Structure formats: C-alpha cells, structure tokens
HTML snippet that shows the backbone in 3Dmol.js (N, CA, C, O; Angstrom):
<script src="https://3Dmol.org/build/3Dmol-min.js"></script>
<div id="view" style="width:600px;height:400px;position:relative"></div>
<script>
const pdb = `
ATOM      1  N   UNK A   1     -25.906  21.036  -8.998  1.00  0.00           N
ATOM      2  CA  UNK A   1     -24.593  21.579  -9.279  1.00  0.00           C
ATOM      3  C   UNK A   1     -23.899  20.653 -10.288  1.00  0.00           C
ATOM      4  O   UNK A   1     -23.958  19.430 -10.160  1.00  0.00           O
ATOM      5  N   UNK A   2     -23.254  21.238 -11.273  1.00  0.00           N
ATOM      6  CA  UNK A   2     -22.587  20.443 -12.303  1.00  0.00           C
ATOM      7  C   UNK A   2     -21.318  19.792 -11.743  1.00  0.00           C
ATOM      8  O   UNK A   2     -20.804  20.188 -10.696  1.00  0.00           O
ATOM      9  N   UNK A   3     -20.838  18.801 -12.459  1.00  0.00           N
ATOM     10  CA  UNK A   3     -19.605  18.128 -12.051  1.00  0.00           C
ATOM     11  C   UNK A   3     -18.451  19.120 -12.015  1.00  0.00           C
ATOM     12  O   UNK A   3     -17.643  19.100 -11.087  1.00  0.00           O
ATOM     13  N   UNK A   4     -18.372  19.972 -13.002  1.00  0.00           N
ATOM     14  CA  UNK A   4     -17.296  20.969 -13.053  1.00  0.00           C
ATOM     15  C   UNK A   4     -17.328  21.877 -11.818  1.00  0.00           C
ATOM     16  O   UNK A   4     -16.284  22.184 -11.243  1.00  0.00           O
ATOM     17  N   UNK A   5     -18.503  22.296 -11.425  1.00  0.00           N
ATOM     18  CA  UNK A   5     -18.631  23.146 -10.231  1.00  0.00           C
ATOM     19  C   UNK A   5     -18.238  22.386  -8.967  1.00  0.00           C
ATOM     20  O   UNK A   5     -17.604  22.943  -8.071  1.00  0.00           O
ATOM     21  N   UNK A   6     -18.617  21.117  -8.902  1.00  0.00           N
ATOM     22  CA  UNK A   6     -18.261  20.310  -7.730  1.00  0.00           C
ATOM     23  C   UNK A   6     -16.756  20.050  -7.672  1.00  0.00           C
ATOM     24  O   UNK A   6     -16.180  19.972  -6.587  1.00  0.00           O
ATOM     25  N   UNK A   7     -16.122  19.917  -8.836  1.00  0.00           N
ATOM     26  CA  UNK A   7     -14.665  19.753  -8.864  1.00  0.00           C
ATOM     27  C   UNK A   7     -13.969  21.031  -8.404  1.00  0.00           C
ATOM     28  O   UNK A   7     -12.982  20.977  -7.669  1.00  0.00           O
ATOM     29  N   UNK A   8     -14.482  22.168  -8.835  1.00  0.00           N
ATOM     30  CA  UNK A   8     -13.921  23.449  -8.381  1.00  0.00           C
ATOM     31  C   UNK A   8     -14.052  23.574  -6.866  1.00  0.00           C
ATOM     32  O   UNK A   8     -13.128  24.024  -6.188  1.00  0.00           O
ATOM     33  N   UNK A   9     -15.202  23.174  -6.347  1.00  0.00           N
ATOM     34  CA  UNK A   9     -15.428  23.245  -4.905  1.00  0.00           C
ATOM     35  C   UNK A   9     -14.490  22.292  -4.161  1.00  0.00           C
ATOM     36  O   UNK A   9     -13.967  22.632  -3.100  1.00  0.00           O
ATOM     37  N   UNK A  10     -14.283  21.112  -4.717  1.00  0.00           N
ATOM     38  CA  UNK A  10     -13.361  20.151  -4.101  1.00  0.00           C
ATOM     39  C   UNK A  10     -11.952  20.727  -4.049  1.00  0.00           C
ATOM     40  O   UNK A  10     -11.239  20.558  -3.060  1.00  0.00           O
ATOM     41  N   UNK A  11     -11.559  21.407  -5.115  1.00  0.00           N
ATOM     42  CA  UNK A  11     -10.231  22.036  -5.144  1.00  0.00           C
ATOM     43  C   UNK A  11     -10.132  23.117  -4.073  1.00  0.00           C
ATOM     44  O   UNK A  11      -9.127  23.214  -3.368  1.00  0.00           O
ATOM     45  N   UNK A  12     -11.167  23.916  -3.958  1.00  0.00           N
ATOM     46  CA  UNK A  12     -11.184  24.983  -2.952  1.00  0.00           C
ATOM     47  C   UNK A  12     -11.080  24.399  -1.546  1.00  0.00           C
ATOM     48  O   UNK A  12     -10.315  24.900  -0.722  1.00  0.00           O
ATOM     49  N   UNK A  13     -11.842  23.345  -1.267  1.00  0.00           N
ATOM     50  CA  UNK A  13     -11.784  22.703   0.053  1.00  0.00           C
ATOM     51  C   UNK A  13     -10.376  22.180   0.342  1.00  0.00           C
ATOM     52  O   UNK A  13      -9.848  22.368   1.438  1.00  0.00           O
ATOM     53  N   UNK A  14      -9.780  21.529  -0.642  1.00  0.00           N
ATOM     54  CA  UNK A  14      -8.430  20.985  -0.453  1.00  0.00           C
ATOM     55  C   UNK A  14      -7.432  22.113  -0.218  1.00  0.00           C
ATOM     56  O   UNK A  14      -6.570  22.011   0.656  1.00  0.00           O
ATOM     57  N   UNK A  15      -7.545  23.178  -0.987  1.00  0.00           N
ATOM     58  CA  UNK A  15      -6.631  24.313  -0.821  1.00  0.00           C
ATOM     59  C   UNK A  15      -6.804  24.966   0.549  1.00  0.00           C
ATOM     60  O   UNK A  15      -5.829  25.415   1.152  1.00  0.00           O
ATOM     61  N   UNK A  16      -8.028  25.019   1.032  1.00  0.00           N
ATOM     62  CA  UNK A  16      -8.264  25.568   2.371  1.00  0.00           C
ATOM     63  C   UNK A  16      -7.609  24.693   3.434  1.00  0.00           C
ATOM     64  O   UNK A  16      -7.018  25.203   4.386  1.00  0.00           O
ATOM     65  N   UNK A  17      -7.713  23.383   3.274  1.00  0.00           N
ATOM     66  CA  UNK A  17      -7.069  22.464   4.219  1.00  0.00           C
ATOM     67  C   UNK A  17      -5.554  22.620   4.187  1.00  0.00           C
ATOM     68  O   UNK A  17      -4.893  22.613   5.225  1.00  0.00           O
ATOM     69  N   UNK A  18      -5.018  22.759   2.978  1.00  0.00           N
ATOM     70  CA  UNK A  18      -3.570  22.857   2.818  1.00  0.00           C
ATOM     71  C   UNK A  18      -3.029  24.227   3.210  1.00  0.00           C
ATOM     72  O   UNK A  18      -1.895  24.347   3.674  1.00  0.00           O
ATOM     73  N   UNK A  19      -3.837  25.241   3.022  1.00  0.00           N
ATOM     74  CA  UNK A  19      -3.401  26.598   3.337  1.00  0.00           C
ATOM     75  C   UNK A  19      -2.673  27.292   2.203  1.00  0.00           C
ATOM     76  O   UNK A  19      -2.016  28.311   2.415  1.00  0.00           O
ATOM     77  N   UNK A  20      -2.786  26.749   1.003  1.00  0.00           N
ATOM     78  CA  UNK A  20      -2.179  27.390  -0.165  1.00  0.00           C
ATOM     79  C   UNK A  20      -2.904  26.960  -1.433  1.00  0.00           C
ATOM     80  O   UNK A  20      -3.631  25.967  -1.452  1.00  0.00           O
ATOM     81  N   UNK A  21      -2.685  27.737  -2.493  1.00  0.00           N
ATOM     82  CA  UNK A  21      -3.283  27.432  -3.795  1.00  0.00           C
ATOM     83  C   UNK A  21      -2.451  26.369  -4.504  1.00  0.00           C
ATOM     84  O   UNK A  21      -1.221  26.419  -4.496  1.00  0.00           O
ATOM     85  N   UNK A  22      -3.120  25.433  -5.100  1.00  0.00           N
ATOM     86  CA  UNK A  22      -2.459  24.371  -5.853  1.00  0.00           C
ATOM     87  C   UNK A  22      -2.176  24.895  -7.260  1.00  0.00           C
ATOM     88  O   UNK A  22      -3.085  25.381  -7.933  1.00  0.00           O
ATOM     89  N   UNK A  23      -0.921  24.800  -7.712  1.00  0.00           N
ATOM     90  CA  UNK A  23      -0.616  25.243  -9.074  1.00  0.00           C
ATOM     91  C   UNK A  23      -1.446  24.472 -10.105  1.00  0.00           C
ATOM     92  O   UNK A  23      -1.727  23.287  -9.931  1.00  0.00           O
ATOM     93  N   UNK A  24      -1.825  25.154 -11.160  1.00  0.00           N
ATOM     94  CA  UNK A  24      -2.710  24.566 -12.167  1.00  0.00           C
ATOM     95  C   UNK A  24      -2.138  23.285 -12.771  1.00  0.00           C
ATOM     96  O   UNK A  24      -2.873  22.317 -12.967  1.00  0.00           O
ATOM     97  N   UNK A  25      -0.845  23.263 -13.066  1.00  0.00           N
ATOM     98  CA  UNK A  25      -0.270  22.063 -13.678  1.00  0.00           C
ATOM     99  C   UNK A  25      -0.330  20.865 -12.731  1.00  0.00           C
ATOM    100  O   UNK A  25      -0.590  19.743 -13.165  1.00  0.00           O
ATOM    101  N   UNK A  26      -0.091  21.097 -11.451  1.00  0.00           N
ATOM    102  CA  UNK A  26      -0.190  20.005 -10.486  1.00  0.00           C
ATOM    103  C   UNK A  26      -1.648  19.583 -10.310  1.00  0.00           C
ATOM    104  O   UNK A  26      -1.948  18.396 -10.189  1.00  0.00           O
ATOM    105  N   UNK A  27      -2.546  20.561 -10.297  1.00  0.00           N
ATOM    106  CA  UNK A  27      -3.972  20.244 -10.188  1.00  0.00           C
ATOM    107  C   UNK A  27      -4.406  19.348 -11.349  1.00  0.00           C
ATOM    108  O   UNK A  27      -5.096  18.350 -11.143  1.00  0.00           O
ATOM    109  N   UNK A  28      -4.007  19.703 -12.553  1.00  0.00           N
ATOM    110  CA  UNK A  28      -4.398  18.916 -13.723  1.00  0.00           C
ATOM    111  C   UNK A  28      -3.843  17.495 -13.649  1.00  0.00           C
ATOM    112  O   UNK A  28      -4.515  16.535 -14.024  1.00  0.00           O
ATOM    113  N   UNK A  29      -2.633  17.377 -13.169  1.00  0.00           N
ATOM    114  CA  UNK A  29      -2.015  16.062 -13.017  1.00  0.00           C
ATOM    115  C   UNK A  29      -2.758  15.221 -11.972  1.00  0.00           C
ATOM    116  O   UNK A  29      -3.014  14.035 -12.184  1.00  0.00           O
ATOM    117  N   UNK A  30      -3.096  15.843 -10.857  1.00  0.00           N
ATOM    118  CA  UNK A  30      -3.825  15.140  -9.792  1.00  0.00           C
ATOM    119  C   UNK A  30      -5.229  14.776 -10.264  1.00  0.00           C
ATOM    120  O   UNK A  30      -5.724  13.690  -9.962  1.00  0.00           O
ATOM    121  N   UNK A  31      -5.869  15.673 -11.000  1.00  0.00           N
ATOM    122  CA  UNK A  31      -7.197  15.394 -11.545  1.00  0.00           C
ATOM    123  C   UNK A  31      -7.143  14.200 -12.496  1.00  0.00           C
ATOM    124  O   UNK A  31      -8.001  13.320 -12.435  1.00  0.00           O
ATOM    125  N   UNK A  32      -6.151  14.168 -13.363  1.00  0.00           N
ATOM    126  CA  UNK A  32      -6.013  13.038 -14.293  1.00  0.00           C
ATOM    127  C   UNK A  32      -5.810  11.734 -13.525  1.00  0.00           C
ATOM    128  O   UNK A  32      -6.377  10.700 -13.878  1.00  0.00           O
ATOM    129  N   UNK A  33      -5.002  11.793 -12.482  1.00  0.00           N
ATOM    130  CA  UNK A  33      -4.785  10.612 -11.641  1.00  0.00           C
ATOM    131  C   UNK A  33      -6.096  10.171 -10.987  1.00  0.00           C
ATOM    132  O   UNK A  33      -6.408   8.981 -10.945  1.00  0.00           O
ATOM    133  N   UNK A  34      -6.853  11.134 -10.480  1.00  0.00           N
ATOM    134  CA  UNK A  34      -8.128  10.817  -9.818  1.00  0.00           C
ATOM    135  C   UNK A  34      -9.115  10.189 -10.804  1.00  0.00           C
ATOM    136  O   UNK A  34      -9.855   9.274 -10.443  1.00  0.00           O
ATOM    137  N   UNK A  35      -9.128  10.672 -12.028  1.00  0.00           N
ATOM    138  CA  UNK A  35     -10.022  10.102 -13.051  1.00  0.00           C
ATOM    139  C   UNK A  35      -9.616   8.653 -13.343  1.00  0.00           C
ATOM    140  O   UNK A  35     -10.473   7.776 -13.451  1.00  0.00           O
ATOM    141  N   UNK A  36      -8.313   8.408 -13.471  1.00  0.00           N
ATOM    142  CA  UNK A  36      -7.846   7.025 -13.695  1.00  0.00           C
ATOM    143  C   UNK A  36      -8.201   6.136 -12.506  1.00  0.00           C
ATOM    144  O   UNK A  36      -8.633   4.997 -12.678  1.00  0.00           O
ATOM    145  N   UNK A  37      -8.014   6.666 -11.310  1.00  0.00           N
ATOM    146  CA  UNK A  37      -8.315   5.895 -10.104  1.00  0.00           C
ATOM    147  C   UNK A  37      -9.814   5.611 -10.010  1.00  0.00           C
ATOM    148  O   UNK A  37     -10.220   4.522  -9.605  1.00  0.00           O
ATOM    149  N   UNK A  38     -10.615   6.573 -10.378  1.00  0.00           N
ATOM    150  CA  UNK A  38     -12.070   6.407 -10.373  1.00  0.00           C
ATOM    151  C   UNK A  38     -12.468   5.220 -11.242  1.00  0.00           C
ATOM    152  O   UNK A  38     -13.307   4.406 -10.857  1.00  0.00           O
ATOM    153  N   UNK A  39     -11.861   5.134 -12.407  1.00  0.00           N
ATOM    154  CA  UNK A  39     -12.138   4.020 -13.310  1.00  0.00           C
ATOM    155  C   UNK A  39     -11.665   2.703 -12.696  1.00  0.00           C
ATOM    156  O   UNK A  39     -12.357   1.688 -12.771  1.00  0.00           O
ATOM    157  N   UNK A  40     -10.498   2.733 -12.098  1.00  0.00           N
ATOM    158  CA  UNK A  40      -9.918   1.527 -11.504  1.00  0.00           C
ATOM    159  C   UNK A  40     -10.775   0.986 -10.358  1.00  0.00           C
ATOM    160  O   UNK A  40     -10.957  -0.225 -10.228  1.00  0.00           O
ATOM    161  N   UNK A  41     -11.296   1.886  -9.533  1.00  0.00           N
ATOM    162  CA  UNK A  41     -12.092   1.440  -8.386  1.00  0.00           C
ATOM    163  C   UNK A  41     -13.572   1.261  -8.731  1.00  0.00           C
ATOM    164  O   UNK A  41     -14.394   0.947  -7.871  1.00  0.00           O
ATOM    165  N   UNK A  42     -13.886   1.466 -10.004  1.00  0.00           N
ATOM    166  CA  UNK A  42     -15.244   1.206 -10.518  1.00  0.00           C
ATOM    167  C   UNK A  42     -16.329   2.045  -9.834  1.00  0.00           C
ATOM    168  O   UNK A  42     -17.405   1.549  -9.503  1.00  0.00           O
ATOM    169  N   UNK A  43     -16.016   3.328  -9.633  1.00  0.00           N
ATOM    170  CA  UNK A  43     -17.006   4.260  -9.082  1.00  0.00           C
ATOM    171  C   UNK A  43     -17.478   5.173 -10.204  1.00  0.00           C
ATOM    172  O   UNK A  43     -16.770   5.373 -11.192  1.00  0.00           O
ATOM    173  N   UNK A  44     -18.679   5.727 -10.048  1.00  0.00           N
ATOM    174  CA  UNK A  44     -19.162   6.652 -11.067  1.00  0.00           C
ATOM    175  C   UNK A  44     -18.627   8.056 -10.795  1.00  0.00           C
ATOM    176  O   UNK A  44     -18.008   8.308  -9.761  1.00  0.00           O
ATOM    177  N   UNK A  45     -18.870   8.955 -11.726  1.00  0.00           N
ATOM    178  CA  UNK A  45     -18.265  10.287 -11.632  1.00  0.00           C
ATOM    179  C   UNK A  45     -18.807  11.127 -10.477  1.00  0.00           C
ATOM    180  O   UNK A  45     -18.219  12.156 -10.144  1.00  0.00           O
ATOM    181  N   UNK A  46     -19.896  10.719  -9.871  1.00  0.00           N
ATOM    182  CA  UNK A  46     -20.382  11.441  -8.689  1.00  0.00           C
ATOM    183  C   UNK A  46     -19.383  11.372  -7.537  1.00  0.00           C
ATOM    184  O   UNK A  46     -19.370  12.242  -6.665  1.00  0.00           O
ATOM    185  N   UNK A  47     -18.557  10.346  -7.538  1.00  0.00           N
ATOM    186  CA  UNK A  47     -17.552  10.159  -6.496  1.00  0.00           C
ATOM    187  C   UNK A  47     -16.292  11.000  -6.753  1.00  0.00           C
ATOM    188  O   UNK A  47     -15.484  11.202  -5.846  1.00  0.00           O
ATOM    189  N   UNK A  48     -16.130  11.481  -7.973  1.00  0.00           N
ATOM    190  CA  UNK A  48     -14.907  12.181  -8.364  1.00  0.00           C
ATOM    191  C   UNK A  48     -14.583  13.404  -7.501  1.00  0.00           C
ATOM    192  O   UNK A  48     -13.422  13.553  -7.121  1.00  0.00           O
ATOM    193  N   UNK A  49     -15.519  14.277  -7.170  1.00  0.00           N
ATOM    194  CA  UNK A  49     -15.149  15.438  -6.345  1.00  0.00           C
ATOM    195  C   UNK A  49     -14.552  15.052  -4.987  1.00  0.00           C
ATOM    196  O   UNK A  49     -13.561  15.641  -4.556  1.00  0.00           O
ATOM    197  N   UNK A  50     -15.140  14.085  -4.327  1.00  0.00           N
ATOM    198  CA  UNK A  50     -14.604  13.640  -3.039  1.00  0.00           C
ATOM    199  C   UNK A  50     -13.222  13.011  -3.220  1.00  0.00           C
ATOM    200  O   UNK A  50     -12.300  13.281  -2.450  1.00  0.00           O
ATOM    201  N   UNK A  51     -13.096  12.182  -4.233  1.00  0.00           N
ATOM    202  CA  UNK A  51     -11.813  11.550  -4.520  1.00  0.00           C
ATOM    203  C   UNK A  51     -10.756  12.602  -4.853  1.00  0.00           C
ATOM    204  O   UNK A  51      -9.620  12.512  -4.390  1.00  0.00           O
ATOM    205  N   UNK A  52     -11.126  13.585  -5.645  1.00  0.00           N
ATOM    206  CA  UNK A  52     -10.188  14.641  -6.025  1.00  0.00           C
ATOM    207  C   UNK A  52      -9.701  15.414  -4.806  1.00  0.00           C
ATOM    208  O   UNK A  52      -8.502  15.652  -4.655  1.00  0.00           O
ATOM    209  N   UNK A  53     -10.616  15.801  -3.950  1.00  0.00           N
ATOM    210  CA  UNK A  53     -10.230  16.541  -2.744  1.00  0.00           C
ATOM    211  C   UNK A  53      -9.223  15.737  -1.923  1.00  0.00           C
ATOM    212  O   UNK A  53      -8.221  16.274  -1.450  1.00  0.00           O
ATOM    213  N   UNK A  54      -9.497  14.468  -1.763  1.00  0.00           N
ATOM    214  CA  UNK A  54      -8.605  13.592  -1.004  1.00  0.00           C
ATOM    215  C   UNK A  54      -7.257  13.436  -1.703  1.00  0.00           C
ATOM    216  O   UNK A  54      -6.210  13.487  -1.058  1.00  0.00           O
ATOM    217  N   UNK A  55      -7.285  13.249  -3.007  1.00  0.00           N
ATOM    218  CA  UNK A  55      -6.038  13.053  -3.749  1.00  0.00           C
ATOM    219  C   UNK A  55      -5.167  14.308  -3.738  1.00  0.00           C
ATOM    220  O   UNK A  55      -3.940  14.206  -3.702  1.00  0.00           O
ATOM    221  N   UNK A  56      -5.776  15.475  -3.767  1.00  0.00           N
ATOM    222  CA  UNK A  56      -4.990  16.716  -3.707  1.00  0.00           C
ATOM    223  C   UNK A  56      -4.247  16.790  -2.376  1.00  0.00           C
ATOM    224  O   UNK A  56      -3.038  17.022  -2.345  1.00  0.00           O
ATOM    225  N   UNK A  57      -4.968  16.594  -1.287  1.00  0.00           N
ATOM    226  CA  UNK A  57      -4.301  16.683   0.016  1.00  0.00           C
ATOM    227  C   UNK A  57      -3.293  15.548   0.192  1.00  0.00           C
ATOM    228  O   UNK A  57      -2.207  15.766   0.730  1.00  0.00           O
ATOM    229  N   UNK A  58      -3.637  14.354  -0.250  1.00  0.00           N
ATOM    230  CA  UNK A  58      -2.702  13.229  -0.144  1.00  0.00           C
ATOM    231  C   UNK A  58      -1.424  13.475  -0.937  1.00  0.00           C
ATOM    232  O   UNK A  58      -0.335  13.109  -0.494  1.00  0.00           O
ATOM    233  N   UNK A  59      -1.552  14.089  -2.098  1.00  0.00           N
ATOM    234  CA  UNK A  59      -0.386  14.387  -2.932  1.00  0.00           C
ATOM    235  C   UNK A  59       0.625  15.223  -2.150  1.00  0.00           C
ATOM    236  O   UNK A  59       1.820  14.929  -2.149  1.00  0.00           O
ATOM    237  N   UNK A  60       0.140  16.253  -1.496  1.00  0.00           N
ATOM    238  CA  UNK A  60       1.050  17.138  -0.765  1.00  0.00           C
ATOM    239  C   UNK A  60       1.549  16.515   0.536  1.00  0.00           C
ATOM    240  O   UNK A  60       2.658  16.812   0.979  1.00  0.00           O
ATOM    241  N   UNK A  61       0.755  15.670   1.139  1.00  0.00           N
ATOM    242  CA  UNK A  61       1.230  14.940   2.319  1.00  0.00           C
ATOM    243  C   UNK A  61       2.377  14.017   1.906  1.00  0.00           C
ATOM    244  O   UNK A  61       3.394  13.940   2.595  1.00  0.00           O
ATOM    245  N   UNK A  62       2.211  13.317   0.779  1.00  0.00           N
ATOM    246  CA  UNK A  62       3.290  12.443   0.289  1.00  0.00           C
ATOM    247  C   UNK A  62       4.533  13.255  -0.059  1.00  0.00           C
ATOM    248  O   UNK A  62       5.653  12.827   0.218  1.00  0.00           O
ATOM    249  N   UNK A  63       4.341  14.418  -0.660  1.00  0.00           N
ATOM    250  CA  UNK A  63       5.482  15.281  -0.995  1.00  0.00           C
ATOM    251  C   UNK A  63       6.251  15.656   0.275  1.00  0.00           C
ATOM    252  O   UNK A  63       7.480  15.610   0.306  1.00  0.00           O
ATOM    253  N   UNK A  64       5.513  16.024   1.307  1.00  0.00           N
ATOM    254  CA  UNK A  64       6.134  16.417   2.572  1.00  0.00           C
ATOM    255  C   UNK A  64       6.890  15.244   3.198  1.00  0.00           C
ATOM    256  O   UNK A  64       8.023  15.400   3.652  1.00  0.00           O
ATOM    257  N   UNK A  65       6.260  14.080   3.217  1.00  0.00           N
ATOM    258  CA  UNK A  65       6.904  12.897   3.790  1.00  0.00           C
ATOM    259  C   UNK A  65       8.177  12.564   3.016  1.00  0.00           C
ATOM    260  O   UNK A  65       9.210  12.267   3.615  1.00  0.00           O
ATOM    261  N   UNK A  66       8.106  12.611   1.702  1.00  0.00           N
ATOM    262  CA  UNK A  66       9.291  12.328   0.888  1.00  0.00           C
ATOM    263  C   UNK A  66      10.400  13.337   1.147  1.00  0.00           C
ATOM    264  O   UNK A  66      11.571  12.969   1.240  1.00  0.00           O
ATOM    265  N   UNK A  67      10.035  14.604   1.263  1.00  0.00           N
ATOM    266  CA  UNK A  67      11.025  15.647   1.528  1.00  0.00           C
ATOM    267  C   UNK A  67      11.696  15.418   2.882  1.00  0.00           C
ATOM    268  O   UNK A  67      12.918  15.510   2.999  1.00  0.00           O
ATOM    269  N   UNK A  68      10.894  15.120   3.897  1.00  0.00           N
ATOM    270  CA  UNK A  68      11.453  14.863   5.227  1.00  0.00           C
ATOM    271  C   UNK A  68      12.362  13.638   5.208  1.00  0.00           C
ATOM    272  O   UNK A  68      13.420  13.638   5.837  1.00  0.00           O
ATOM    273  N   UNK A  69      11.958  12.609   4.500  1.00  0.00           N
ATOM    274  CA  UNK A  69      12.775  11.392   4.406  1.00  0.00           C
ATOM    275  C   UNK A  69      14.113  11.686   3.746  1.00  0.00           C
ATOM    276  O   UNK A  69      15.154  11.213   4.203  1.00  0.00           O
ATOM    277  N   UNK A  70      14.086  12.464   2.676  1.00  0.00           N
ATOM    278  CA  UNK A  70      15.330  12.828   1.992  1.00  0.00           C
ATOM    279  C   UNK A  70      16.231  13.646   2.910  1.00  0.00           C
ATOM    280  O   UNK A  70      17.446  13.452   2.923  1.00  0.00           O
ATOM    281  N   UNK A  71      15.652  14.546   3.666  1.00  0.00           N
ATOM    282  CA  UNK A  71      16.420  15.361   4.598  1.00  0.00           C
ATOM    283  C   UNK A  71      17.078  14.483   5.663  1.00  0.00           C
ATOM    284  O   UNK A  71      18.258  14.656   5.971  1.00  0.00           O
ATOM    285  N   UNK A  72      16.327  13.556   6.214  1.00  0.00           N
ATOM    286  CA  UNK A  72      16.865  12.650   7.234  1.00  0.00           C
ATOM    287  C   UNK A  72      17.985  11.791   6.647  1.00  0.00           C
ATOM    288  O   UNK A  72      19.021  11.599   7.284  1.00  0.00           O
ATOM    289  N   UNK A  73      17.780  11.278   5.440  1.00  0.00           N
ATOM    290  CA  UNK A  73      18.815  10.463   4.804  1.00  0.00           C
ATOM    291  C   UNK A  73      20.081  11.277   4.558  1.00  0.00           C
ATOM    292  O   UNK A  73      21.189  10.784   4.770  1.00  0.00           O
ATOM    293  N   UNK A  74      19.920  12.506   4.117  1.00  0.00           N
ATOM    294  CA  UNK A  74      21.073  13.376   3.869  1.00  0.00           C
ATOM    295  C   UNK A  74      21.809  13.675   5.166  1.00  0.00           C
ATOM    296  O   UNK A  74      23.039  13.645   5.211  1.00  0.00           O
ATOM    297  N   UNK A  75      21.057  13.962   6.213  1.00  0.00           N
ATOM    298  CA  UNK A  75      21.683  14.231   7.507  1.00  0.00           C
ATOM    299  C   UNK A  75      22.437  13.008   8.013  1.00  0.00           C
ATOM    300  O   UNK A  75      23.535  13.130   8.556  1.00  0.00           O
ATOM    301  N   UNK A  76      21.853  11.841   7.835  1.00  0.00           N
ATOM    302  CA  UNK A  76      22.494  10.598   8.261  1.00  0.00           C
ATOM    303  C   UNK A  76      23.793  10.364   7.490  1.00  0.00           C
ATOM    304  O   UNK A  76      24.821  10.009   8.067  1.00  0.00           O
ATOM    305  N   UNK A  77      23.722  10.572   6.173  1.00  0.00           N
ATOM    306  CA  UNK A  77      24.919  10.388   5.345  1.00  0.00           C
ATOM    307  C   UNK A  77      26.012  11.365   5.757  1.00  0.00           C
ATOM    308  O   UNK A  77      27.181  10.991   5.852  1.00  0.00           O
ATOM    309  N   UNK A  78      25.634  12.609   6.001  1.00  0.00           N
ATOM    310  CA  UNK A  78      26.621  13.607   6.422  1.00  0.00           C
ATOM    311  C   UNK A  78      27.220  13.247   7.771  1.00  0.00           C
ATOM    312  O   UNK A  78      28.420  13.416   7.990  1.00  0.00           O
ATOM    313  N   UNK A  79      26.395  12.757   8.662  1.00  0.00           N
ATOM    314  CA  UNK A  79      26.865  12.359   9.985  1.00  0.00           C
ATOM    315  C   UNK A  79      27.831  11.183   9.882  1.00  0.00           C
ATOM    316  O   UNK A  79      28.857  11.153  10.562  1.00  0.00           O
ATOM    317  N   UNK A  80      27.501  10.219   9.032  1.00  0.00           N
ATOM    318  CA  UNK A  80      28.372   9.059   8.844  1.00  0.00           C
ATOM    319  C   UNK A  80      29.696   9.466   8.214  1.00  0.00           C
ATOM    320  O   UNK A  80      30.747   8.936   8.574  1.00  0.00           O
ATOM    321  N   UNK A  81      29.648  10.402   7.279  1.00  0.00           N
ATOM    322  CA  UNK A  81      30.879  10.865   6.642  1.00  0.00           C
ATOM    323  C   UNK A  81      31.774  11.572   7.655  1.00  0.00           C
ATOM    324  O   UNK A  81      32.994  11.413   7.629  1.00  0.00           O
ATOM    325  N   UNK A  82      31.171  12.346   8.537  1.00  0.00           N
ATOM    326  CA  UNK A  82      31.952  13.059   9.547  1.00  0.00           C
ATOM    327  C   UNK A  82      32.559  12.074  10.541  1.00  0.00           C
ATOM    328  O   UNK A  82      33.674  12.283  11.020  1.00  0.00           O
ATOM    329  N   UNK A  83      31.835  11.006  10.853  1.00  0.00           N
ATOM    330  CA  UNK A  83      32.332   9.991  11.781  1.00  0.00           C
ATOM    331  C   UNK A  83      33.524   9.264  11.174  1.00  0.00           C
ATOM    332  O   UNK A  83      34.510   9.001  11.863  1.00  0.00           O
ATOM    333  N   UNK A  84      33.438   8.943   9.899  1.00  0.00           N
ATOM    334  CA  UNK A  84      34.522   8.242   9.214  1.00  0.00           C
ATOM    335  C   UNK A  84      35.753   9.137   9.123  1.00  0.00           C
ATOM    336  O   UNK A  84      36.874   8.679   9.340  1.00  0.00           O
ATOM    337  N   UNK A  85      35.547  10.403   8.805  1.00  0.00           N
ATOM    338  CA  UNK A  85      36.657  11.348   8.667  1.00  0.00           C
ATOM    339  C   UNK A  85      37.229  11.761  10.015  1.00  0.00           C
ATOM    340  O   UNK A  85      38.427  12.004  10.154  1.00  0.00           O
ATOM    341  N   UNK A  86      36.340  11.834  11.012  1.00  0.00           N
ATOM    342  CA  UNK A  86      36.689  12.378  12.315  1.00  0.00           C
ATOM    343  C   UNK A  86      37.670  11.574  13.042  1.00  0.00           C
ATOM    344  O   UNK A  86      38.050  11.925  14.159  1.00  0.00           O
TER     345      UNK A  86
END
`;
const viewer = $3Dmol.createViewer("view");
viewer.addModel(pdb, "pdb");
viewer.setStyle({}, {cartoon: {color: "spectrum"}});
viewer.zoomTo();
viewer.render();
</script>
C-alpha cells in the first residue's frame, strides 16, 4: 500500500474514532504538523500514518479541553462579577 493510501486510511480511522469528518483545511494543517514532527523525532515516513492518526485525534481533544477551560473561566468570571455586584 502506498504512503498516500495509508495516510487516507489513517484519516478514516481518526474520523471514525472522532465520529465526524475532519475538514480538509484542518486535515492539511495537521498533516503538515505531523510531517514536521516526524522530522523532529527522527522517524522515517513509514511512521507517518500512525503519527497522523494520533495527531488528528489529539488535535480535537486539545480543542475540546481548551473550549471547556474557556467555558469554566467565563463562568467563574461571571460568578465573581455577580458576587461583587450582589
């Protein structure tokens, strides 16, 4: 199987885990990040499909964590404002 086919399969696996399709622009950004990381960790391109699958899911996990953190911070700020005003 070619590298391109294995990358497509990695994307499909990640999307199945996530339960939604990854937008093409985000996929391209994550792929570019994975390629840079591959070079940094000194692995050959055979490792790229596994790394890509992991990076796709990690990207969305980080997005979710950041969103939840922002929500908690906003709720805290609103609560503090109400306490000061109250």
